C-alpha positions as a Markdown table, in Angstrom:
| # | Residue | x | y | z |
|---|---|---|---|---|
| 1 | Met | -54.9 | 20.5 | 30.3 |
| 2 | Ala | -56.4 | 24.0 | 30.2 |
| 3 | Tyr | -54.9 | 27.0 | 28.6 |
| 4 | Tyr | -55.9 | 30.6 | 29.5 |
| 5 | Ser | -54.6 | 33.9 | 28.0 |
| 6 | Gly | -55.5 | 37.6 | 28.4 |
| 7 | Ser | -54.3 | 41.0 | 29.4 |
| 8 | Ala | -53.6 | 42.3 | 32.9 |
| 9 | Val | -53.3 | 46.0 | 34.0 |
| 10 | Asp | -51.2 | 45.1 | 37.1 |
| 11 | Met | -49.8 | 42.2 | 39.0 |
| 12 | Ala | -53.0 | 41.9 | 41.1 |
| 13 | Ala | -54.8 | 41.2 | 37.9 |
| 14 | Val | -52.2 | 38.6 | 37.0 |
| 15 | Arg | -52.9 | 36.9 | 40.3 |
| 16 | Ser | -56.6 | 37.0 | 39.8 |
| 17 | Ala | -56.3 | 35.4 | 36.4 |
| 18 | Leu | -54.0 | 32.7 | 37.9 |
| 19 | Val | -56.4 | 32.0 | 40.8 |
| 20 | Ser | -59.4 | 31.8 | 38.5 |
| 21 | Ala | -57.6 | 29.4 | 36.1 |
| 22 | Cys | -56.5 | 27.1 | 38.9 |
| 23 | Thr | -59.9 | 27.1 | 40.8 |
| 24 | Ser | -61.5 | 26.2 | 37.5 |
| 25 | Glu | -59.3 | 23.2 | 37.2 |
| 26 | Gly | -59.6 | 21.7 | 40.7 |
| 27 | Trp | -57.5 | 23.9 | 43.0 |
| 28 | Ser | -59.0 | 25.6 | 46.1 |
| 29 | Trp | -58.5 | 29.3 | 47.1 |
| 30 | Asp | -58.5 | 30.7 | 50.6 |
| 31 | Gly | -58.9 | 34.4 | 50.0 |
| 32 | Ser | -58.3 | 35.4 | 53.7 |
| 33 | Gly | -55.1 | 33.5 | 53.9 |
| 34 | Glu | -54.2 | 34.0 | 50.2 |
| 35 | Val | -53.4 | 30.3 | 49.8 |
| 36 | Leu | -54.0 | 28.2 | 46.8 |
| 37 | Ser | -54.1 | 24.5 | 47.5 |
| 38 | Lys | -54.6 | 21.1 | 46.0 |
| 39 | Gly | -54.0 | 17.8 | 47.9 |
| 40 | Val | -50.8 | 18.2 | 49.8 |
| 41 | Leu | -49.7 | 21.3 | 47.8 |
| 42 | Tyr | -50.1 | 24.7 | 49.4 |
| 43 | Leu | -49.0 | 28.0 | 47.8 |
| 44 | Arg | -49.4 | 31.4 | 49.3 |
| 45 | Leu | -49.9 | 34.0 | 46.6 |
| 46 | Arg | -49.5 | 37.7 | 47.5 |
| 47 | Val | -49.0 | 40.9 | 45.7 |
| 48 | Val | -46.4 | 43.0 | 47.5 |
| 49 | Ser | -45.0 | 46.3 | 46.2 |
| 50 | Gly | -45.9 | 45.4 | 42.7 |
| 51 | Tyr | -44.4 | 41.9 | 42.8 |
| 52 | Leu | -46.3 | 38.6 | 42.6 |
| 53 | Glu | -44.9 | 36.5 | 45.5 |
| 54 | Leu | -45.1 | 32.7 | 45.6 |
| 55 | Leu | -44.3 | 31.0 | 48.9 |
| 56 | Gly | -44.4 | 27.2 | 49.0 |
| 57 | Arg | -45.9 | 25.6 | 52.2 |
| 58 | Thr | -46.5 | 22.1 | 53.6 |
| 59 | Ser | -49.9 | 23.2 | 55.1 |
| 60 | Ala | -52.2 | 26.2 | 54.9 |
| 61 | Ser | -50.2 | 28.2 | 57.4 |
| 62 | Ala | -46.9 | 26.4 | 58.1 |
| 63 | Gly | -44.0 | 24.6 | 56.7 |
| 64 | Asp | -42.8 | 27.6 | 54.6 |
| 65 | Ala | -40.0 | 27.4 | 52.0 |
| 66 | Pro | -36.9 | 29.4 | 53.1 |
| 67 | Ser | -38.1 | 32.4 | 51.0 |
| 68 | Val | -40.5 | 33.6 | 48.4 |
| 69 | Val | -40.0 | 33.6 | 44.6 |
| 70 | Arg | -41.4 | 36.4 | 42.5 |
| 71 | Met | -42.3 | 38.1 | 39.3 |
| 72 | Gly | -41.8 | 41.8 | 39.0 |
| 73 | Gln | -39.3 | 44.5 | 38.3 |
| 74 | Leu | -35.8 | 43.1 | 37.5 |
| 75 | Ala | -33.0 | 45.5 | 38.4 |
| 76 | Ala | -33.8 | 48.9 | 36.8 |
| 77 | Thr | -36.2 | 47.5 | 34.2 |
| 78 | Ser | -39.7 | 48.0 | 35.3 |
| 79 | Ile | -42.7 | 46.1 | 34.0 |
| 80 | Ser | -44.7 | 48.0 | 31.5 |
| 81 | Tyr | -48.5 | 47.4 | 31.8 |
| 82 | Pro | -50.7 | 46.0 | 30.5 |
| 83 | Val | -49.0 | 42.7 | 30.2 |
| 84 | Ala | -50.1 | 39.7 | 28.2 |
| 85 | Tyr | -50.4 | 36.5 | 30.2 |
| 86 | Glu | -50.6 | 32.9 | 29.4 |
| 87 | Ile | -51.5 | 30.2 | 31.9 |
| 88 | Phe | -51.0 | 26.5 | 31.4 |
| 89 | Val | -52.8 | 24.3 | 33.9 |
| 90 | Phe | -52.2 | 20.6 | 34.0 |
| 91 | Asp | -53.4 | 18.1 | 36.6 |
| 92 | Trp | -50.4 | 18.7 | 38.9 |
| 93 | Glu | -48.4 | 21.4 | 37.2 |
| 94 | Val | -49.1 | 25.1 | 36.5 |
| 95 | Tyr | -47.1 | 27.5 | 34.4 |
| 96 | Val | -47.6 | 31.3 | 34.0 |
| 97 | Val | -45.8 | 33.4 | 31.4 |
| 98 | Ile | -46.1 | 37.2 | 31.1 |
| 99 | Asn | -45.0 | 39.3 | 28.2 |
| 100 | Tyr | -44.4 | 43.1 | 28.2 |
| 101 | Ser | -42.5 | 45.8 | 26.3 |
| 102 | Ile | -42.7 | 43.6 | 23.2 |
| 103 | Asp | -39.7 | 41.3 | 23.9 |
| 104 | Tyr | -39.6 | 40.8 | 27.7 |
| 105 | Tyr | -40.9 | 37.7 | 29.4 |
| 106 | Gln | -41.2 | 36.5 | 33.0 |
| 107 | Trp | -42.6 | 33.3 | 34.5 |
| 108 | Cys | -43.6 | 31.4 | 37.6 |
| 109 | Ala | -44.5 | 27.8 | 37.9 |
| 110 | Phe | -45.4 | 25.2 | 40.6 |
| 111 | Gly | -46.5 | 21.6 | 40.9 |
| 112 | Arg | -46.0 | 18.2 | 42.5 |
| 113 | Ser | -43.0 | 16.0 | 41.8 |
| 114 | Ile | -43.6 | 12.7 | 40.1 |
| 115 | Ile | -40.6 | 11.1 | 41.8 |
| 116 | Glu | -41.8 | 8.3 | 44.0 |
| 117 | Gly | -40.6 | 7.7 | 47.6 |
| 118 | Leu | -39.9 | 11.3 | 48.6 |
| 119 | Pro | -40.6 | 11.8 | 52.3 |
| 120 | Gly | -41.7 | 15.4 | 51.7 |
| 121 | Ser | -44.7 | 16.8 | 49.9 |
| 122 | Gly | -42.9 | 16.8 | 46.6 |
| 123 | Met | -44.0 | 20.4 | 45.9 |
| 124 | Trp | -41.8 | 22.3 | 43.6 |
| 125 | Leu | -42.0 | 26.0 | 42.6 |
| 126 | Gly | -40.0 | 28.7 | 40.9 |
| 127 | Ala | -40.2 | 32.1 | 39.4 |
| 128 | Thr | -38.0 | 34.7 | 37.5 |
| 129 | Leu | -36.8 | 36.4 | 40.7 |
| 130 | Glu | -35.8 | 35.6 | 44.3 |
| 131 | Ala | -36.8 | 37.5 | 47.4 |
| 132 | Asn | -34.9 | 40.6 | 46.5 |
| 133 | Asn | -34.4 | 42.8 | 43.5 |
| 134 | Pro | -31.1 | 41.8 | 41.9 |
| 135 | Thr | -28.8 | 44.2 | 40.0 |
| 136 | Gly | -28.7 | 41.9 | 37.0 |
| 137 | Ile | -28.8 | 38.5 | 35.5 |
| 138 | Ser | -26.3 | 35.6 | 35.6 |
| 139 | Ile | -27.0 | 32.8 | 33.2 |
| 140 | Thr | -24.6 | 30.6 | 31.2 |
| 141 | Gly | -24.7 | 27.2 | 29.5 |
| 142 | Ser | -21.7 | 26.1 | 31.4 |
| 143 | Asp | -22.8 | 26.7 | 35.0 |
| 144 | Gly | -25.5 | 29.3 | 35.5 |
| 145 | Val | -23.6 | 30.5 | 38.6 |
| 146 | Asn | -25.4 | 33.2 | 40.7 |
| 147 | Thr | -22.8 | 35.7 | 41.8 |
| 148 | Asn | -23.0 | 38.8 | 43.9 |
| 149 | Asn | -26.5 | 40.4 | 43.6 |
| 150 | Thr | -27.6 | 38.7 | 40.4 |
| 151 | Ile | -30.3 | 36.1 | 39.6 |
| 152 | Thr | -30.5 | 33.1 | 37.2 |
| 153 | Pro | -34.0 | 33.6 | 35.9 |
| 154 | Ala | -34.5 | 29.9 | 34.9 |
| 155 | Ile | -36.0 | 27.0 | 36.8 |
| 156 | Phe | -33.5 | 24.7 | 38.5 |
| 157 | Trp | -30.7 | 26.2 | 36.4 |
| 158 | Ala | -28.0 | 27.6 | 38.7 |
| 159 | Thr | -25.3 | 25.3 | 40.1 |
| 160 | Ser | -24.0 | 27.7 | 42.7 |
| 161 | Ile | -25.8 | 30.0 | 45.1 |
| 162 | Gln | -24.9 | 32.3 | 48.0 |
| 163 | Val | -25.6 | 31.3 | 51.6 |
| 164 | Gly | -29.1 | 31.9 | 52.7 |
| 165 | Ser | -32.0 | 32.7 | 50.3 |
| 166 | Arg | -30.3 | 35.5 | 48.3 |
| 167 | Asn | -30.3 | 34.2 | 44.7 |
| 168 | Arg | -32.6 | 31.2 | 45.2 |
| 169 | Asn | -35.6 | 31.3 | 42.9 |
| 170 | Cys | -36.6 | 27.6 | 42.9 |
| 171 | Tyr | -37.4 | 25.1 | 45.7 |
| 172 | Val | -38.5 | 21.5 | 46.0 |
| 173 | His | -39.9 | 20.0 | 49.2 |
| 174 | Ser | -38.2 | 16.6 | 49.0 |
| 175 | Gly | -37.8 | 16.1 | 52.7 |
| 176 | Leu | -34.7 | 14.1 | 52.0 |
| 177 | Asp | -32.2 | 14.0 | 54.9 |
| 178 | Ser | -34.8 | 15.8 | 57.0 |
| 179 | Glu | -33.9 | 19.0 | 55.2 |
| 180 | Gly | -37.3 | 20.0 | 53.9 |
| 181 | Trp | -36.9 | 22.4 | 51.0 |
| 182 | Asn | -33.1 | 22.5 | 50.8 |
| 183 | Leu | -31.5 | 21.5 | 47.5 |
| 184 | Thr | -28.0 | 21.5 | 48.9 |
| 185 | Ile | -26.2 | 19.6 | 51.6 |
| 186 | Ser | -26.8 | 21.2 | 54.9 |
| 187 | Gly | -24.4 | 24.2 | 55.2 |
| 188 | Gly | -23.4 | 24.0 | 51.5 |
| 189 | Thr | -23.8 | 26.6 | 48.8 |
| 190 | Ser | -23.8 | 24.5 | 45.6 |
| 191 | Gln | -26.6 | 22.9 | 43.7 |
| 192 | Val | -26.6 | 20.3 | 40.9 |
| 193 | Gly | -28.5 | 22.6 | 38.6 |
| 194 | Ile | -28.0 | 21.9 | 34.9 |
| 195 | Thr | -24.6 | 20.2 | 35.4 |
| 196 | Gln | -25.8 | 17.0 | 33.8 |
| 197 | Leu | -27.1 | 18.9 | 30.7 |
| 198 | Val | -24.2 | 21.2 | 30.0 |
| 199 | Pro | -22.8 | 19.2 | 27.0 |
| 200 | Leu | -26.2 | 19.0 | 25.4 |
| 201 | Ile | -27.1 | 22.6 | 25.9 |
| 202 | Gly | -23.8 | 23.6 | 24.4 |
| 203 | Leu | -24.6 | 21.6 | 21.2 |
| 204 | Leu | -27.9 | 23.4 | 20.5 |
| 205 | Pro | -29.1 | 24.3 | 18.0 |
| 206 | Ser | -28.2 | 21.5 | 15.6 |
| 207 | Ala | -25.6 | 22.6 | 13.0 |
| 208 | Trp | -27.3 | 20.1 | 10.7 |
| 209 | Asn | -30.9 | 21.3 | 10.6 |
| 210 | Ser | -30.8 | 24.4 | 12.8 |
| 211 | Glu | -33.4 | 22.9 | 15.2 |
| 212 | Ala | -33.0 | 22.7 | 19.0 |
| 213 | Val | -34.2 | 19.6 | 20.7 |
| 214 | Leu | -36.2 | 19.7 | 23.9 |
| 215 | Leu | -34.2 | 18.7 | 27.0 |
| 216 | Pro | -35.8 | 17.4 | 30.3 |
| 217 | Val | -36.2 | 19.9 | 33.2 |
| 218 | Arg | -35.0 | 18.0 | 36.2 |
| 219 | Cys | -34.0 | 19.0 | 39.7 |
| 220 | Tyr | -31.5 | 17.1 | 41.9 |
| 221 | Lys | -30.6 | 17.4 | 45.6 |
| 222 | Gln | -27.1 | 16.9 | 46.8 |
| 223 | Arg | -26.8 | 14.2 | 49.4 |
| 224 | Pro | -24.1 | 13.0 | 51.9 |
| 225 | Ser | -21.2 | 10.9 | 50.6 |
| 226 | Gln | -21.0 | 12.9 | 47.4 |
| 227 | Lys | -24.3 | 11.5 | 46.1 |
| 228 | Val | -27.2 | 13.2 | 44.4 |
| 229 | Ser | -30.9 | 12.3 | 44.2 |
| 230 | Leu | -33.5 | 13.2 | 41.5 |
| 231 | Val | -36.3 | 15.1 | 43.3 |
| 232 | Ala | -38.3 | 16.6 | 40.4 |
| 233 | Asp | -38.8 | 15.8 | 36.7 |
| 234 | Leu | -41.2 | 18.2 | 35.1 |
| 235 | Gln | -43.8 | 16.5 | 32.8 |
| 236 | His | -44.9 | 19.5 | 30.8 |
| 237 | Ala | -41.8 | 21.8 | 30.4 |
| 238 | Arg | -38.4 | 21.4 | 28.6 |
| 239 | Tyr | -35.2 | 23.3 | 28.3 |
| 240 | Thr | -34.2 | 24.4 | 24.8 |
| 241 | Arg | -32.3 | 27.1 | 22.9 |
| 242 | Val | -34.2 | 29.8 | 21.1 |
| 243 | Asp | -31.7 | 30.9 | 18.4 |
| 244 | Asn | -34.0 | 29.9 | 15.6 |
| 245 | Tyr | -37.3 | 30.1 | 17.4 |
| 246 | Ala | -39.5 | 33.2 | 17.8 |
| 247 | Pro | -40.8 | 33.8 | 21.3 |
| 248 | Gly | -44.3 | 32.4 | 21.4 |
| 249 | Gln | -43.7 | 30.1 | 18.5 |
| 250 | Ile | -45.5 | 26.8 | 18.5 |
| 251 | Ile | -43.5 | 23.7 | 17.4 |
| 252 | Asn | -44.7 | 20.2 | 16.7 |
| 253 | Ile | -42.9 | 17.1 | 17.8 |
| 254 | Gly | -44.9 | 14.0 | 16.9 |
| 255 | Ser | -48.4 | 14.5 | 18.2 |
| 256 | Asp | -47.3 | 17.1 | 20.9 |
| 257 | Arg | -47.2 | 20.8 | 20.5 |
| 258 | Trp | -44.8 | 23.0 | 22.5 |
| 259 | Lys | -44.8 | 26.8 | 22.9 |
| 260 | Ile | -41.4 | 28.4 | 23.0 |
| 261 | Phe | -40.3 | 31.2 | 25.3 |
| 262 | Pro | -37.0 | 32.9 | 26.3 |
| 263 | Trp | -36.3 | 32.9 | 30.0 |
| 264 | Tyr | -36.3 | 36.7 | 30.1 |
| 265 | Leu | -35.0 | 38.5 | 27.0 |
| 266 | Lys | -33.6 | 36.9 | 23.9 |
| 267 | Asn | -30.3 | 38.1 | 22.7 |
| 268 | Thr | -28.7 | 36.4 | 19.7 |
| 269 | Ala | -25.7 | 38.7 | 19.7 |
| 270 | Ala | -24.6 | 37.3 | 23.1 |
| 271 | Arg | -26.2 | 33.9 | 22.8 |
| 272 | Ala | -24.2 | 32.3 | 25.6 |
| 273 | Gly | -25.5 | 34.8 | 28.2 |
| 274 | Gly | -22.9 | 35.9 | 30.8 |
| 275 | Ser | -21.9 | 35.3 | 34.3 |
| 276 | Glu | -22.5 | 38.6 | 36.0 |
| 277 | Gly | -24.8 | 41.5 | 35.8 |
| 278 | Ile | -26.2 | 41.2 | 32.3 |
| 279 | Ser | -29.7 | 42.3 | 31.2 |
| 280 | His | -30.7 | 39.4 | 29.0 |
| 281 | Thr | -30.8 | 35.6 | 28.8 |
| 282 | Gly | -28.9 | 35.0 | 25.6 |
| 283 | Thr | -30.7 | 32.2 | 23.6 |
| 284 | Phe | -31.5 | 30.1 | 26.6 |
| 285 | Gly | -35.1 | 29.3 | 26.9 |
| 286 | Trp | -37.8 | 26.7 | 27.4 |
| 287 | Ala | -40.9 | 25.1 | 26.0 |
| 288 | Ile | -44.2 | 24.5 | 27.7 |
| 289 | Arg | -46.6 | 21.8 | 26.4 |
| 290 | Tyr | -49.4 | 23.6 | 24.5 |
| 291 | Glu | -52.9 | 22.3 | 24.1 |
| 292 | Gly | -54.7 | 25.5 | 23.2 |
| 293 | Ala | -56.6 | 26.2 | 20.0 |
């Protein structure tokens, strides 16, 4: 694993740092097509109107995901530059976190699924935002439902979406049921999201020692006959609660070190988040495996 950090004066500089980190670790960059690639993974990286856009592909110029995912202004809160960036590059997973205005965080991530037998490329990706600028955030520990013009700024979290790409900030190219990037049943609007983790997320942090365990980040696709299939299981990221962790704190679990981040903005006064139009992510957060100095 390689870890990079620094400061960026705009989103173009964030992209440059990301491309440099990835190409130093075995990825290829096509500057004319703005495509980052490794093996069967292809990712178009563009800066558009101040947003860093990520578009998953199955080849250098085709097989696009239904829409882009992005980092940039969320609702009325603009990004204040310079931002501090951290880039975590593993063999087949890449994570980027930016920090600005002291307490605000955004992220993007992409990689290859370790689930065997997928007919698709197995590429997964996500970012804080979807293709449009939402009016606010919707994130809860019970469902993470996206409603109206809001976004759930956490990877594979939301259990409900609107038809089309409006609120979708995560994709996996599983290829199951000949549906490419789709995580729902054809024509449906519901995802599995964090349904299977709801009881555990609700119990964190521990009332006994005030710590929050790290929970697996997994993505499921709905299938016919009311079945679901696991399509992604991230190796180097975990869900957690950040009530008693400071953003950027490094914790040790056995021989592993993990760096803690809120999904967007930590708020202990409204730790359970909310279902529509809020401006924070309560105490919902995540941890990324850290092998820096």
